[in-house]
C-alpha angles and dihedrals in degrees: 000000000000091000090053090048091049093052091045093052093052094047094045100044107028108028090120095047122109107249123233116204111206127175114247094253091056096056095094092050091050089051089054090050090049092052091049092051090047094052088050089051092241088145100172093053093043090049093055093046096048089049090053089053093051091052097049107025119106091188117097092209095054093044094048094046092048092052089049092053090046084059092049091050093050091046091052091049091045095246089138098168092054090045090054092052092048092051091049090051092048091052090061088062093055098266113141104236104144094117092047091049091051092048094050096042095072090049099044129100120250094253093057092046092052091051093045092052090057094057107026121112120265092247094067100024095096089057093051092045090052092048091049093047094051092047091052090047092052088056091052093250090137101163092052093046091048090055091059094042088053091049091055093049093046101042102029105030095155097051123103088240091062088059090049092047092052091047096050093045090051096047107037112153123213100212113080123225125183117232119196114197135152095239090167126051135037095326095048096116093052090047092050090051091052090047092052091052091050091052090059097041096046098058114127089359109073144334113251118223105204123209126184108230094187087218088287117136093202093051090047092056095044091050090049089054091049093048091051098043102035107022094038092220119189094219145350132237121194163331108193100233134069092224090059097043111062098069091047091049089053091048093051091048090051094053093039104244128125121263127198129181109199096196111018115112107192108111095210089072094075092046091078093085145327092274097054118096141180114191102177097091094149095122092051093043094049094048092050092045092050094048091048094048094045094052104030100037105024097034094229116157111175126053144184121199128211111184140165118253096247140098089269094049098041094048091048092050095047096047095042092049093049093050093047091052091046090054093049099259127131132237106213096186140341120209129184129203137188115261112255093032113145105187114067099160096115094047093046093049089055091049093047091052090058092055096214122187088232142007117219111209116177090183127162119254093254092054097047099082095054093044095046093048093049093047088058092045092051091051097236107170097186121119108266117223124191143174136234095293087070090059096084129108087223090082090063095049094060129077099281125130110243090232090060090063099035114116097010110147116215140176126226133212115268107257120163112150114193121239092246092053092046091050094049094044091050091048093054104032102023093228143075119277119245124217093271090055088051091051090051090050091048091050091052093048091050092046091051090055094046096052096041096047108018095166099044103082093155092073090061088076089068096053112117108218121194101207107352133076136209090217105266113168093241096050091101087072088075090065116107120221124209138184123213105239124174095335096315139089111250118196112233101166 
């Protein structure tokens, strides 16, 4: 079996590669040359040398390692289908490549996936079958996808993919909706969470056609055009980021279909038309909730703001300032900084000189330790207010005195999954949903309502969202407020 797989791999991947014919005693030296070329990123040379090793080596270790590095080379050069096949081949020689196989599967073409399924080990085969089935389904090749779903259920009934296969087969929607998510790259986990939530929320409402945007705004727009023109989708969900969303919202408004971003935060996105929506209003909600709590409950009147120069920081600063002014408070000064900065002495001296009642700091988790430590060092006695990025146990694991964090009041993102959603998510994915999964679910629920009753906007008021918001003035009341007390987050509202 392994010999057949080995021959297949070489013919399939490298049939156009110039062959090198070493003697058996030279194989180890060629492997060393291949590694040197690989580390120097001379991928073509390394590819030829590793191939020569796989053809002549009689050592499992050398063969397996060479196949693995052939996978790494093809991954680096974006030949994802070839990379997948190489990783599968390497796994038959005892190399642990499961995570690499999973990463490449979502990026690979159908032909490569079909070949990989034939030869992959039983441990990971249900995953590859499921990936192949969903890709076929997204291309409207229903009979072929159903064949693979049935194989999962029949041959791997106890796997999590059997549960997913049963669920999807039972709840296939007829209306098609495009979903743009960066399912590869640094935001892959967040994208997968959103995707999982959409799978639950879309049942009996529509069929989601997923596209990997690779975090690229141009690709996102081009794929949106393709989904509209070729796939005839009835709406679009995604991408994740505000910077990628505005142009797509405009496009959807122009062609007259609904658009929903599950995670973008810039309010101007939903100003493109009456069918464009953002639901992740957590930054706005938190800033309003904090301003309201600080003034109405704590009696604070004067504020300084220290915020990162980012979408997150700027939105927090703008909304908090506006609400403070509306409630009769005063913003003494507002100072921005570049994320990752480590020396805040100048900014904190300016803040201290203004003697505010409180300092609002919507900092990111990685910036919190440096800021908190230097606030204590500078002797600022004002009440410190923070946002959801403070609510992470990571801030306790770094070198920060406990007293520097003690008493800080922070807000948290609204996150209230319903029992029905929790039950369904657990049934399919065998775990609890995170906030991104809830936002994906909310986006799917909203999209289902928009495409089934496009003229009845009044009924949207009755939609129960688990983490998102349609922008009602009272939505900030769903925000939870905590105080840091003895190294823990204590709920106070």
